[in-house]
C-alpha atoms as an extended CHARMM CRD file, in Angstrom:
* protein
*
       295  EXT
         1         1  MET       CA             25.8280000000      160.4900000000      -81.5370000000  PROA      1               0.0000000000
         2         2  THR       CA             27.2860000000      157.1610000000      -82.6100000000  PROA      2               0.0000000000
         3         3  SER       CA             28.3590000000      156.6460000000      -86.1790000000  PROA      3               0.0000000000
         4         4  PHE       CA             27.4830000000      152.9570000000      -86.4300000000  PROA      4               0.0000000000
         5         5  PRO       CA             24.1780000000      151.0830000000      -86.8800000000  PROA      5               0.0000000000
         6         6  LYS       CA             21.8720000000      150.5060000000      -83.9420000000  PROA      6               0.0000000000
         7         7  MET       CA             22.2210000000      147.0060000000      -82.5150000000  PROA      7               0.0000000000
         8         8  LYS       CA             19.5240000000      144.8310000000      -81.0010000000  PROA      8               0.0000000000
         9         9  ILE       CA             21.1130000000      143.4790000000      -77.8350000000  PROA      9               0.0000000000
        10        10  PRO       CA             19.9210000000      139.9450000000      -77.0140000000  PROA      10              0.0000000000
        11        11  LYS       CA             18.0290000000      139.4940000000      -73.7600000000  PROA      11              0.0000000000
        12        12  LYS       CA             17.9950000000      136.8090000000      -71.1160000000  PROA      12              0.0000000000
        13        13  GLU       CA             14.7620000000      135.7980000000      -69.4190000000  PROA      13              0.0000000000
        14        14  LEU       CA             14.0370000000      134.3900000000      -65.9920000000  PROA      14              0.0000000000
        15        15  LEU       CA             11.4280000000      131.6860000000      -65.5270000000  PROA      15              0.0000000000
        16        16  ASN       CA              9.1880000000      134.3340000000      -63.9300000000  PROA      16              0.0000000000
        17        17  GLY       CA              9.2370000000      136.2880000000      -67.2130000000  PROA      17              0.0000000000
        18        18  PHE       CA             11.5370000000      139.1370000000      -66.1640000000  PROA      18              0.0000000000
        19        19  THR       CA             14.0880000000      140.0230000000      -68.8500000000  PROA      19              0.0000000000
        20        20  LEU       CA             17.3340000000      141.9680000000      -69.0120000000  PROA      20              0.0000000000
        21        21  PRO       CA             19.6130000000      142.6930000000      -71.9620000000  PROA      21              0.0000000000
        22        22  MET       CA             22.8830000000      140.7980000000      -71.8630000000  PROA      22              0.0000000000
        23        23  LEU       CA             24.7810000000      144.0910000000      -71.7560000000  PROA      23              0.0000000000
        24        24  SER       CA             23.7010000000      147.2100000000      -69.8740000000  PROA      24              0.0000000000
        25        25  MET       CA             25.2980000000      150.6240000000      -69.4200000000  PROA      25              0.0000000000
        26        26  GLY       CA             26.8920000000      151.3690000000      -66.0690000000  PROA      26              0.0000000000
        27        27  THR       CA             27.3050000000      154.9850000000      -65.0210000000  PROA      27              0.0000000000
        28        28  TRP       CA             29.8570000000      154.9600000000      -62.2020000000  PROA      28              0.0000000000
        29        29  MET       CA             32.2610000000      157.8980000000      -62.6780000000  PROA      29              0.0000000000
        30        30  ILE       CA             29.9300000000      159.7180000000      -65.0710000000  PROA      30              0.0000000000
        31        31  GLY       CA             29.7400000000      163.1360000000      -63.4680000000  PROA      31              0.0000000000
        32        32  GLY       CA             32.1250000000      162.2480000000      -60.6650000000  PROA      32              0.0000000000
        33        33  GLY       CA             32.9500000000      159.5070000000      -58.1780000000  PROA      33              0.0000000000
        34        34  ALA       CA             31.6860000000      159.7270000000      -54.6180000000  PROA      34              0.0000000000
        35        35  THR       CA             31.1810000000      163.4660000000      -55.1220000000  PROA      35              0.0000000000
        36        36  ARG       CA             30.2640000000      165.6310000000      -58.0910000000  PROA      36              0.0000000000
        37        37  ASP       CA             33.1560000000      166.5500000000      -60.3510000000  PROA      37              0.0000000000
        38        38  PRO       CA             33.0600000000      170.3640000000      -60.6790000000  PROA      38              0.0000000000
        39        39  GLU       CA             35.0190000000      170.1270000000      -63.9290000000  PROA      39              0.0000000000
        40        40  CYS       CA             32.6490000000      167.6040000000      -65.5190000000  PROA      40              0.0000000000
        41        41  ASP       CA             31.6710000000      168.4170000000      -69.1030000000  PROA      41              0.0000000000
        42        42  GLU       CA             27.9470000000      167.9190000000      -68.6050000000  PROA      42              0.0000000000
        43        43  ASP       CA             27.0280000000      168.0580000000      -72.2810000000  PROA      43              0.0000000000
        44        44  LEU       CA             29.6590000000      165.4670000000      -73.1360000000  PROA      44              0.0000000000
        45        45  ALA       CA             28.4850000000      163.1910000000      -70.3280000000  PROA      45              0.0000000000
        46        46  VAL       CA             24.8660000000      163.4570000000      -71.4650000000  PROA      46              0.0000000000
        47        47  GLU       CA             25.8630000000      162.7840000000      -75.0530000000  PROA      47              0.0000000000
        48        48  SER       CA             27.7890000000      159.6510000000      -74.0580000000  PROA      48              0.0000000000
        49        49  ILE       CA             24.6230000000      158.2170000000      -72.5210000000  PROA      49              0.0000000000
        50        50  ARG       CA             22.5300000000      159.2110000000      -75.5210000000  PROA      50              0.0000000000
        51        51  SER       CA             25.0950000000      157.6230000000      -77.8280000000  PROA      51              0.0000000000
        52        52  GLY       CA             24.7080000000      154.3570000000      -75.9790000000  PROA      52              0.0000000000
        53        53  ILE       CA             20.9440000000      154.4320000000      -76.3890000000  PROA      53              0.0000000000
        54        54  HSD       CA             21.2450000000      155.2820000000      -80.0800000000  PROA      54              0.0000000000
        55        55  ALA       CA             23.6150000000      152.3180000000      -80.4470000000  PROA      55              0.0000000000
        56        56  GLY       CA             21.1370000000      149.8910000000      -78.8840000000  PROA      56              0.0000000000
        57        57  ILE       CA             21.5990000000      150.1490000000      -75.1080000000  PROA      57              0.0000000000
        58        58  THR       CA             18.2100000000      149.8020000000      -73.4120000000  PROA      58              0.0000000000
        59        59  CYS       CA             19.1720000000      149.3100000000      -69.7570000000  PROA      59              0.0000000000
        60        60  ILE       CA             21.0110000000      151.9270000000      -67.6930000000  PROA      60              0.0000000000
        61        61  ASP       CA             22.2870000000      151.2860000000      -64.1830000000  PROA      61              0.0000000000
        62        62  THR       CA             23.0010000000      154.0120000000      -61.6430000000  PROA      62              0.0000000000
        63        63  ALA       CA             22.8430000000      154.7590000000      -57.9110000000  PROA      63              0.0000000000
        64        64  GLU       CA             22.0360000000      157.6370000000      -55.6040000000  PROA      64              0.0000000000
        65        65  ILE       CA             25.6450000000      157.7290000000      -54.3680000000  PROA      65              0.0000000000
        66        66  TYR       CA             27.1340000000      158.1730000000      -57.8490000000  PROA      66              0.0000000000
        67        67  ALA       CA             28.5200000000      161.7150000000      -57.9080000000  PROA      67              0.0000000000
        68        68  ALA       CA             26.2040000000      162.4070000000      -54.9360000000  PROA      68              0.0000000000
        69        69  GLY       CA             23.1270000000      162.1840000000      -57.1670000000  PROA      69              0.0000000000
        70        70  PHE       CA             24.5550000000      164.1900000000      -60.0470000000  PROA      70              0.0000000000
        71        71  THR       CA             24.8790000000      161.0940000000      -62.2380000000  PROA      71              0.0000000000
        72        72  GLU       CA             21.1480000000      160.5260000000      -61.9760000000  PROA      72              0.0000000000
        73        73  GLN       CA             20.5720000000      164.1200000000      -63.0570000000  PROA      73              0.0000000000
        74        74  LEU       CA             22.7240000000      163.6000000000      -66.1380000000  PROA      74              0.0000000000
        75        75  ILE       CA             20.8380000000      160.4200000000      -67.0120000000  PROA      75              0.0000000000
        76        76  GLY       CA             17.5670000000      162.2880000000      -66.6170000000  PROA      76              0.0000000000
        77        77  ARG       CA             18.7130000000      164.8410000000      -69.1650000000  PROA      77              0.0000000000
        78        78  ALA       CA             19.9890000000      162.1380000000      -71.5070000000  PROA      78              0.0000000000
        79        79  ILE       CA             16.8190000000      160.0260000000      -71.6120000000  PROA      79              0.0000000000
        80        80  LYS       CA             14.3690000000      162.9120000000      -71.7680000000  PROA      80              0.0000000000
        81        81  ASN       CA             13.4480000000      162.5030000000      -75.4230000000  PROA      81              0.0000000000
        82        82  PHE       CA             13.4580000000      158.6970000000      -75.5460000000  PROA      82              0.0000000000
        83        83  PRO       CA             10.2770000000      156.6260000000      -75.0220000000  PROA      83              0.0000000000
        84        84  ARG       CA             10.2320000000      155.6240000000      -71.3630000000  PROA      84              0.0000000000
        85        85  LYS       CA              8.8340000000      152.1550000000      -72.0320000000  PROA      85              0.0000000000
        86        86  GLU       CA             11.7780000000      151.3140000000      -74.2740000000  PROA      86              0.0000000000
        87        87  LEU       CA             14.2670000000      151.7760000000      -71.4160000000  PROA      87              0.0000000000
        88        88  GLN       CA             14.9710000000      149.8370000000      -68.2400000000  PROA      88              0.0000000000
        89        89  LEU       CA             16.3230000000      152.0490000000      -65.4810000000  PROA      89              0.0000000000
        90        90  ILE       CA             18.0240000000      150.5960000000      -62.4100000000  PROA      90              0.0000000000
        91        91  SER       CA             19.0730000000      152.6060000000      -59.3720000000  PROA      91              0.0000000000
        92        92  LYS       CA             20.3280000000      151.7330000000      -55.9110000000  PROA      92              0.0000000000
        93        93  VAL       CA             19.6670000000      152.9720000000      -52.3980000000  PROA      93              0.0000000000
        94        94  SER       CA             22.7280000000      153.7710000000      -50.2830000000  PROA      94              0.0000000000
        95        95  PRO       CA             23.6080000000      151.4890000000      -47.3440000000  PROA      95              0.0000000000
        96        96  LYS       CA             23.1720000000      154.4480000000      -44.9810000000  PROA      96              0.0000000000
        97        97  ASN       CA             19.5620000000      154.9490000000      -46.1170000000  PROA      97              0.0000000000
        98        98  LEU       CA             18.0980000000      151.5140000000      -45.3910000000  PROA      98              0.0000000000
        99        99  ARG       CA             15.6550000000      152.5320000000      -42.6480000000  PROA      99              0.0000000000
       100       100  TYR       CA             12.0380000000      152.2620000000      -43.8110000000  PROA      100             0.0000000000
       101       101  SER       CA             11.3640000000      155.9860000000      -44.2400000000  PROA      101             0.0000000000
       102       102  ASP       CA             14.8460000000      156.6370000000      -45.6390000000  PROA      102             0.0000000000
       103       103  VAL       CA             14.3090000000      154.1040000000      -48.4250000000  PROA      103             0.0000000000
       104       104  PHE       CA             11.1640000000      155.9410000000      -49.5130000000  PROA      104             0.0000000000
       105       105  GLN       CA             12.9010000000      159.3050000000      -49.3740000000  PROA      105             0.0000000000
       106       106  SER       CA             15.8440000000      157.9720000000      -51.3930000000  PROA      106             0.0000000000
       107       107  VAL       CA             13.7230000000      156.5340000000      -54.1740000000  PROA      107             0.0000000000
       108       108  GLU       CA             11.6680000000      159.7210000000      -54.4710000000  PROA      108             0.0000000000
       109       109  LEU       CA             14.8490000000      161.8010000000      -54.7760000000  PROA      109             0.0000000000
       110       110  SER       CA             16.2290000000      159.4060000000      -57.3990000000  PROA      110             0.0000000000
       111       111  LEU       CA             13.0000000000      159.6010000000      -59.4040000000  PROA      111             0.0000000000
       112       112  ASP       CA             13.0960000000      163.3910000000      -59.2270000000  PROA      112             0.0000000000
       113       113  ARG       CA             16.6850000000      163.5490000000      -60.4420000000  PROA      113             0.0000000000
       114       114  LEU       CA             15.9930000000      161.0430000000      -63.2300000000  PROA      114             0.0000000000
       115       115  GLN       CA             12.7780000000      162.8970000000      -64.1710000000  PROA      115             0.0000000000
       116       116  ILE       CA             10.7170000000      159.7000000000      -64.2440000000  PROA      116             0.0000000000
       117       117  ASP       CA              7.8030000000      158.3530000000      -62.2260000000  PROA      117             0.0000000000
       118       118  TYR       CA              8.9280000000      154.7540000000      -61.6360000000  PROA      118             0.0000000000
       119       119  LEU       CA             12.0620000000      152.6040000000      -61.6070000000  PROA      119             0.0000000000
       120       120  ASP       CA             12.1880000000      149.3090000000      -63.4450000000  PROA      120             0.0000000000
       121       121  VAL       CA             14.4320000000      147.8090000000      -60.7600000000  PROA      121             0.0000000000
       122       122  TYR       CA             15.5080000000      149.1940000000      -57.3870000000  PROA      122             0.0000000000
       123       123  LEU       CA             18.4860000000      147.6800000000      -55.5890000000  PROA      123             0.0000000000
       124       124  ILE       CA             19.9360000000      147.7430000000      -52.1090000000  PROA      124             0.0000000000
       125       125  HSD       CA             23.4630000000      148.8950000000      -52.9370000000  PROA      125             0.0000000000
       126       126  LYS       CA             25.0540000000      146.9540000000      -50.0930000000  PROA      126             0.0000000000
       127       127  PRO       CA             23.8510000000      145.3440000000      -46.8570000000  PROA      127             0.0000000000
       128       128  ASN       CA             24.1220000000      147.3860000000      -43.6830000000  PROA      128             0.0000000000
       129       129  PRO       CA             24.5720000000      145.1600000000      -40.6160000000  PROA      129             0.0000000000
       130       130  ASN       CA             23.4910000000      148.0590000000      -38.3810000000  PROA      130             0.0000000000
       131       131  ILE       CA             20.0090000000      148.2840000000      -39.9100000000  PROA      131             0.0000000000
       132       132  PRO       CA             17.6450000000      145.2840000000      -39.7200000000  PROA      132             0.0000000000
       133       133  LEU       CA             17.2950000000      143.6510000000      -43.1300000000  PROA      133             0.0000000000
       134       134  LYS       CA             13.6580000000      142.9150000000      -42.3410000000  PROA      134             0.0000000000
       135       135  GLU       CA             12.9020000000      146.6450000000      -42.0530000000  PROA      135             0.0000000000
       136       136  THR       CA             14.5950000000      147.4110000000      -45.3710000000  PROA      136             0.0000000000
       137       137  MET       CA             12.8330000000      144.6090000000      -47.2140000000  PROA      137             0.0000000000
       138       138  ARG       CA              9.4670000000      145.7910000000      -45.8460000000  PROA      138             0.0000000000
       139       139  ALA       CA             10.1460000000      149.1530000000      -47.4650000000  PROA      139             0.0000000000
       140       140  MET       CA             11.1970000000      147.5150000000      -50.7380000000  PROA      140             0.0000000000
       141       141  LYS       CA              8.0630000000      145.3710000000      -50.7040000000  PROA      141             0.0000000000
       142       142  ASP       CA              5.8350000000      148.4020000000      -50.1840000000  PROA      142             0.0000000000
       143       143  LEU       CA              7.5900000000      150.3000000000      -52.9920000000  PROA      143             0.0000000000
       144       144  ARG       CA              6.8010000000      147.4910000000      -55.3990000000  PROA      144             0.0000000000
       145       145  GLU       CA              3.2260000000      147.0930000000      -54.2300000000  PROA      145             0.0000000000
       146       146  GLN       CA              2.6710000000      150.8350000000      -54.7290000000  PROA      146             0.0000000000
       147       147  GLY       CA              4.1210000000      150.6830000000      -58.2630000000  PROA      147             0.0000000000
       148       148  ILE       CA              6.9460000000      153.0830000000      -57.4670000000  PROA      148             0.0000000000
       149       149  VAL       CA              9.3780000000      150.3800000000      -58.5390000000  PROA      149             0.0000000000
       150       150  HSD       CA              8.5100000000      147.3960000000      -60.7150000000  PROA      150             0.0000000000
       151       151  GLU       CA             11.0840000000      144.8800000000      -59.4810000000  PROA      151             0.0000000000
       152       152  ILE       CA             13.4040000000      144.4920000000      -56.4930000000  PROA      152             0.0000000000
       153       153  GLY       CA             17.0780000000      143.5340000000      -56.5530000000  PROA      153             0.0000000000
       154       154  VAL       CA             20.1750000000      143.6730000000      -54.3980000000  PROA      154             0.0000000000
       155       155  SER       CA             23.8600000000      144.3890000000      -54.8710000000  PROA      155             0.0000000000
       156       156  ASN       CA             26.9390000000      142.8820000000      -53.2300000000  PROA      156             0.0000000000
       157       157  PHE       CA             24.8440000000      140.3400000000      -51.3100000000  PROA      157             0.0000000000
       158       158  SER       CA             26.2970000000      136.9600000000      -50.3590000000  PROA      158             0.0000000000
       159       159  MET       CA             24.2530000000      133.8070000000      -50.8110000000  PROA      159             0.0000000000
       160       160  GLY       CA             23.2490000000      133.8060000000      -47.1360000000  PROA      160             0.0000000000
       161       161  THR       CA             22.1820000000      137.4490000000      -47.0340000000  PROA      161             0.0000000000
       162       162  LEU       CA             20.3450000000      137.0910000000      -50.3450000000  PROA      162             0.0000000000
       163       163  HSD       CA             18.4330000000      134.1150000000      -48.9390000000  PROA      163             0.0000000000
       164       164  LYS       CA             17.4390000000      136.1160000000      -45.8490000000  PROA      164             0.0000000000
       165       165  ALA       CA             16.3470000000      139.0790000000      -47.9740000000  PROA      165             0.0000000000
       166       166  GLN       CA             14.2010000000      136.8320000000      -50.1500000000  PROA      166             0.0000000000
       167       167  LYS       CA             12.4610000000      135.3400000000      -47.1050000000  PROA      167             0.0000000000
       168       168  HSD       CA             11.5760000000      138.8060000000      -45.8030000000  PROA      168             0.0000000000
       169       169  LEU       CA             10.2880000000      140.0090000000      -49.1850000000  PROA      169             0.0000000000
       170       170  GLY       CA              7.7610000000      137.3200000000      -50.0550000000  PROA      170             0.0000000000
       171       171  PHE       CA              8.1290000000      137.6220000000      -53.8390000000  PROA      171             0.0000000000
       172       172  PRO       CA             11.0920000000      137.1110000000      -56.1660000000  PROA      172             0.0000000000
       173       173  ILE       CA             14.2360000000      139.1870000000      -56.0470000000  PROA      173             0.0000000000
       174       174  VAL       CA             15.2370000000      139.4670000000      -59.7040000000  PROA      174             0.0000000000
       175       175  LEU       CA             18.9690000000      140.1950000000      -59.5230000000  PROA      175             0.0000000000
       176       176  ASP       CA             22.0910000000      140.4130000000      -57.4170000000  PROA      176             0.0000000000
       177       177  GLN       CA             24.7150000000      142.7960000000      -58.7860000000  PROA      177             0.0000000000
       178       178  VAL       CA             28.2080000000      141.5830000000      -57.8410000000  PROA      178             0.0000000000
       179       179  HSD       CA             31.8960000000      141.7890000000      -58.7420000000  PROA      179             0.0000000000
       180       180  TYR       CA             32.4830000000      138.8950000000      -61.1330000000  PROA      180             0.0000000000
       181       181  ASN       CA             34.8320000000      138.3630000000      -64.0400000000  PROA      181             0.0000000000
       182       182  LEU       CA             37.4720000000      135.9390000000      -65.3040000000  PROA      182             0.0000000000
       183       183  MET       CA             39.8320000000      136.9300000000      -62.5020000000  PROA      183             0.0000000000
       184       184  PHE       CA             37.4790000000      137.4330000000      -59.5520000000  PROA      184             0.0000000000
       185       185  ARG       CA             35.4260000000      134.2780000000      -59.0030000000  PROA      185             0.0000000000
       186       186  GLU       CA             33.7960000000      134.8240000000      -55.6410000000  PROA      186             0.0000000000
       187       187  PRO       CA             30.2260000000      134.2180000000      -56.9460000000  PROA      187             0.0000000000
       188       188  GLU       CA             31.2960000000      130.7980000000      -58.2640000000  PROA      188             0.0000000000
       189       189  ILE       CA             33.3650000000      129.7230000000      -55.2690000000  PROA      189             0.0000000000
       190       190  SER       CA             30.8760000000      130.9180000000      -52.6370000000  PROA      190             0.0000000000
       191       191  GLY       CA             27.9370000000      129.1110000000      -54.2410000000  PROA      191             0.0000000000
       192       192  LEU       CA             26.1180000000      132.3750000000      -55.0200000000  PROA      192             0.0000000000
       193       193  LEU       CA             26.0080000000      131.7310000000      -58.7590000000  PROA      193             0.0000000000
       194       194  ASP       CA             24.4720000000      128.2730000000      -58.3340000000  PROA      194             0.0000000000
       195       195  TYR       CA             22.0250000000      129.6360000000      -55.7660000000  PROA      195             0.0000000000
       196       196  CYS       CA             20.8620000000      132.3310000000      -58.1900000000  PROA      196             0.0000000000
       197       197  ARG       CA             20.3730000000      129.7690000000      -60.9510000000  PROA      197             0.0000000000
       198       198  GLU       CA             18.3860000000      127.5290000000      -58.6540000000  PROA      198             0.0000000000
       199       199  ASN       CA             16.2230000000      130.4240000000      -57.4350000000  PROA      199             0.0000000000
       200       200  ASP       CA             15.5860000000      132.2180000000      -60.7470000000  PROA      200             0.0000000000
       201       201  ILE       CA             17.7410000000      135.2740000000      -60.0400000000  PROA      201             0.0000000000
       202       202  PHE       CA             20.0440000000      137.1550000000      -62.4110000000  PROA      202             0.0000000000
       203       203  VAL       CA             23.6570000000      137.7630000000      -61.4940000000  PROA      203             0.0000000000
       204       204  MET       CA             24.6370000000      141.1220000000      -62.9760000000  PROA      204             0.0000000000
       205       205  ALA       CA             28.4270000000      141.1950000000      -63.1420000000  PROA      205             0.0000000000
       206       206  TRP       CA             30.0220000000      144.5660000000      -62.5430000000  PROA      206             0.0000000000
       207       207  ARG       CA             33.5650000000      145.4160000000      -63.6240000000  PROA      207             0.0000000000
       208       208  PRO       CA             33.6400000000      142.6910000000      -66.3250000000  PROA      208             0.0000000000
       209       209  LEU       CA             36.9750000000      143.9310000000      -67.6880000000  PROA      209             0.0000000000
       210       210  GLU       CA             38.4050000000      144.9540000000      -64.3000000000  PROA      210             0.0000000000
       211       211  LYS       CA             38.4850000000      148.5760000000      -65.4800000000  PROA      211             0.0000000000
       212       212  GLY       CA             40.1680000000      147.4940000000      -68.7150000000  PROA      212             0.0000000000
       213       213  ALA       CA             43.0670000000      145.6970000000      -67.0420000000  PROA      213             0.0000000000
       214       214  LEU       CA             42.0590000000      142.2020000000      -68.1650000000  PROA      214             0.0000000000
       215       215  ALA       CA             41.9900000000      143.2190000000      -71.8190000000  PROA      215             0.0000000000
       216       216  ALA       CA             44.9720000000      145.5730000000      -71.7420000000  PROA      216             0.0000000000
       217       217  ASP       CA             47.3410000000      142.9050000000      -70.4770000000  PROA      217             0.0000000000
       218       218  SER       CA             45.5550000000      139.7630000000      -71.6370000000  PROA      218             0.0000000000
       219       219  PRO       CA             47.2060000000      136.3630000000      -71.0910000000  PROA      219             0.0000000000
       220       220  ASP       CA             48.0420000000      133.9490000000      -73.8920000000  PROA      220             0.0000000000
       221       221  ILE       CA             44.8020000000      132.0200000000      -73.4460000000  PROA      221             0.0000000000
       222       222  ILE       CA             42.8150000000      135.1510000000      -74.3080000000  PROA      222             0.0000000000
       223       223  LYS       CA             45.0740000000      136.0480000000      -77.2240000000  PROA      223             0.0000000000
       224       224  LYS       CA             44.5900000000      132.5540000000      -78.6570000000  PROA      224             0.0000000000
       225       225  LEU       CA             40.8020000000      132.8230000000      -78.4940000000  PROA      225             0.0000000000
       226       226  SER       CA             40.8620000000      136.3530000000      -79.8910000000  PROA      226             0.0000000000
       227       227  GLU       CA             42.5610000000      134.9910000000      -82.9860000000  PROA      227             0.0000000000
       228       228  LYS       CA             40.2440000000      131.9930000000      -83.1910000000  PROA      228             0.0000000000
       229       229  TYR       CA             37.0450000000      134.0640000000      -83.0790000000  PROA      229             0.0000000000
       230       230  ASN       CA             38.4430000000      137.1840000000      -84.7370000000  PROA      230             0.0000000000
       231       231  ARG       CA             37.3500000000      139.2060000000      -81.7100000000  PROA      231             0.0000000000
       232       232  THR       CA             39.2050000000      141.5790000000      -79.4170000000  PROA      232             0.0000000000
       233       233  PRO       CA             40.3710000000      140.3960000000      -75.9780000000  PROA      233             0.0000000000
       234       234  ALA       CA             37.6840000000      142.5450000000      -74.3320000000  PROA      234             0.0000000000
       235       235  GLN       CA             34.9780000000      140.9330000000      -76.4520000000  PROA      235             0.0000000000
       236       236  VAL       CA             36.1510000000      137.4240000000      -75.5500000000  PROA      236             0.0000000000
       237       237  ILE       CA             36.3090000000      138.3040000000      -71.8480000000  PROA      237             0.0000000000
       238       238  ILE       CA             32.8040000000      139.7850000000      -71.7930000000  PROA      238             0.0000000000
       239       239  ASN       CA             31.4000000000      136.9460000000      -73.8950000000  PROA      239             0.0000000000
       240       240  TRP       CA             32.7060000000      134.4420000000      -71.3620000000  PROA      240             0.0000000000
       241       241  LEU       CA             30.5510000000      136.0870000000      -68.7090000000  PROA      241             0.0000000000
       242       242  LEU       CA             27.5300000000      136.1340000000      -70.9900000000  PROA      242             0.0000000000
       243       243  SER       CA             27.9760000000      132.4180000000      -71.6590000000  PROA      243             0.0000000000
       244       244  GLN       CA             27.0640000000      131.7160000000      -68.0140000000  PROA      244             0.0000000000
       245       245  ASP       CA             23.4470000000      130.8210000000      -67.3030000000  PROA      245             0.0000000000
       246       246  ASN       CA             21.6120000000      133.6290000000      -65.4750000000  PROA      246             0.0000000000
       247       247  VAL       CA             24.5540000000      136.0400000000      -65.9060000000  PROA      247             0.0000000000
       248       248  VAL       CA             24.3300000000      139.4630000000      -67.5500000000  PROA      248             0.0000000000
       249       249  THR       CA             26.8020000000      142.3040000000      -67.2870000000  PROA      249             0.0000000000
       250       250  LEU       CA             27.2000000000      146.0620000000      -67.3890000000  PROA      250             0.0000000000
       251       251  SER       CA             29.9990000000      148.4160000000      -68.3170000000  PROA      251             0.0000000000
       252       252  THR       CA             30.5840000000      152.1420000000      -68.3000000000  PROA      252             0.0000000000
       253       253  MET       CA             31.0790000000      153.1120000000      -71.9380000000  PROA      253             0.0000000000
       254       254  ARG       CA             31.9010000000      156.8100000000      -72.0220000000  PROA      254             0.0000000000
       255       255  ARG       CA             33.8170000000      156.7060000000      -75.3070000000  PROA      255             0.0000000000
       256       256  GLU       CA             32.5280000000      155.5470000000      -78.6670000000  PROA      256             0.0000000000
       257       257  ARG       CA             35.3920000000      153.1040000000      -79.1270000000  PROA      257             0.0000000000
       258       258  ASN       CA             34.4940000000      151.3890000000      -75.8190000000  PROA      258             0.0000000000
       259       259  LEU       CA             30.8270000000      151.2970000000      -76.7440000000  PROA      259             0.0000000000
       260       260  ARG       CA             31.5740000000      149.8280000000      -80.1530000000  PROA      260             0.0000000000
       261       261  GLU       CA             33.9460000000      147.2300000000      -78.7470000000  PROA      261             0.0000000000
       262       262  ASN       CA             31.6670000000      146.1310000000      -75.9110000000  PROA      262             0.0000000000
       263       263  LEU       CA             28.6800000000      145.7750000000      -78.2160000000  PROA      263             0.0000000000
       264       264  GLY       CA             30.8400000000      143.4370000000      -80.2720000000  PROA      264             0.0000000000
       265       265  ALA       CA             30.8610000000      141.0350000000      -77.3270000000  PROA      265             0.0000000000
       266       266  VAL       CA             27.1980000000      140.0770000000      -77.8660000000  PROA      266             0.0000000000
       267       267  GLY       CA             25.4490000000      138.2570000000      -80.6870000000  PROA      267             0.0000000000
       268       268  TRP       CA             27.8980000000      135.3370000000      -80.8490000000  PROA      268             0.0000000000
       269       269  ALA       CA             29.0630000000      132.6060000000      -78.4810000000  PROA      269             0.0000000000
       270       270  LEU       CA             32.2470000000      130.9090000000      -77.3680000000  PROA      270             0.0000000000
       271       271  GLU       CA             32.2830000000      127.1480000000      -77.8360000000  PROA      271             0.0000000000
       272       272  ALA       CA             31.6100000000      125.0980000000      -74.7220000000  PROA      272             0.0000000000
       273       273  ALA       CA             35.1590000000      123.7330000000      -74.6320000000  PROA      273             0.0000000000
       274       274  ASP       CA             36.6110000000      127.2340000000      -74.7440000000  PROA      274             0.0000000000
       275       275  ILE       CA             34.2800000000      128.4060000000      -71.9980000000  PROA      275             0.0000000000
       276       276  GLU       CA             35.4880000000      125.6210000000      -69.7230000000  PROA      276             0.0000000000
       277       277  GLU       CA             39.1270000000      126.1520000000      -70.6240000000  PROA      277             0.0000000000
       278       278  LEU       CA             38.8200000000      129.7840000000      -69.5730000000  PROA      278             0.0000000000
       279       279  ARG       CA             37.0400000000      128.7630000000      -66.3930000000  PROA      279             0.0000000000
       280       280  LYS       CA             39.8380000000      126.4220000000      -65.3870000000  PROA      280             0.0000000000
       281       281  ALA       CA             42.9840000000      127.8480000000      -66.9490000000  PROA      281             0.0000000000
       282       282  PHE       CA             42.6560000000      131.6410000000      -66.7820000000  PROA      282             0.0000000000
       283       283  PRO       CA             45.6720000000      132.7060000000      -64.6870000000  PROA      283             0.0000000000
       284       284  ASN       CA             45.7650000000      134.4820000000      -61.3160000000  PROA      284             0.0000000000
       285       285  GLN       CA             42.1760000000      133.7760000000      -60.3310000000  PROA      285             0.0000000000
       286       286  LYS       CA             41.0590000000      135.3050000000      -57.0270000000  PROA      286             0.0000000000
       287       287  LYS       CA             38.6240000000      133.7770000000      -54.5700000000  PROA      287             0.0000000000
       288       288  VAL       CA             37.1520000000      137.0730000000      -53.3710000000  PROA      288             0.0000000000
       289       289  SER       CA             36.6660000000      140.5790000000      -54.7080000000  PROA      289             0.0000000000
       290       290  ASN       CA             39.6210000000      142.9270000000      -54.4970000000  PROA      290             0.0000000000
       291       291  ARG       CA             37.1970000000      145.6000000000      -53.3700000000  PROA      291             0.0000000000
       292       292  GLU       CA             35.4420000000      143.8670000000      -50.5070000000  PROA      292             0.0000000000
       293       293  PRO       CA             33.9560000000      140.4010000000      -50.0070000000  PROA      293             0.0000000000
       294       294  LEU       CA             30.2500000000      139.8380000000      -50.5040000000  PROA      294             0.0000000000
       295       295  LEU       CA             28.2580000000      140.5120000000      -47.3390000000  PROA      295             0.0000000000
C-alpha cells in the first residue's frame, strides 16, 4: 500500500457529460506482454494496482490481449474489495475478434476475468481492415443498449476511420486512445486532435513518457521548465499533455516512485507561453508513431 496521502485527481468533462480523470492507470506488461509471464509475482502485481487506487487512481485501462487475459484477472483480484461505482474500468477487444458474435464473446470473457458485470468503456483495440467496421459497430451498439458496457470508444483510429465508426454507431464515441506525446505528434499533424475537439471526443494519450525515455534523457527545454515549476521532467512532460483540450493520459505505474511522480503531474498547470514553446521547440518531433501509424 502507498505511504502517501490519497489524491483527488481532477477530471475532464465532455459536453455530453461523460468524464474521465486526467490520469488513469495503464496495465500493459502487468502479468506479461502478449502472453502470460510464468514468473510473474501475482501478489506484487495485484498490490501495485491496489496501491494506485489507494493513492487516488479511479480509472484503470486494460485489454483482453494483455498477458492473454491474465492482466484482467489480476485487476479483478485487485479491485475486489473496492466499491465498483467509484472505479471506471476500460477494456479493449482484440482486432481479431471484431465479428459480431466474437465481440460479445470477448466482452463476456473480459467481464468474467475482471469479476464485474459491466464495463464503463469498451474499446476496439485497433481497426481490422478484413472485418467490416459496420458489423463491429453494430455489436458495440448492441452492447451499450443492453447495458453490458456504458460507453463506446476506439483505439489507434485515424480521423477518417473514427468518422466512419461514429456514423455506423449512431451515438457518441467518447474516446480514441492513441500514441501521443511531446515527441510523437501524429494526432496533431493528422487533424485527429482537432476532429476530436470538434466532435466532443476524448483523446487518451498512451505512452506519455515514451516508456520513460523522454524524462530520462530530457532536453534543455524540459530541464529549464523543471527548474521554473520545481517539478520533475516527467511531471512537466505529462502536464503538457494534460494542458491540451480534450486530452487525458494513462501510464503503467508498477512502482511507488512512478506512481508518486506521475500523480505530481496533475493539480497544476504550465503557463500558456510554456505550453506553446514546448509545442514548437521540443526537439526531434516525429510525424507518426514509431509503433505503427493510425489506421
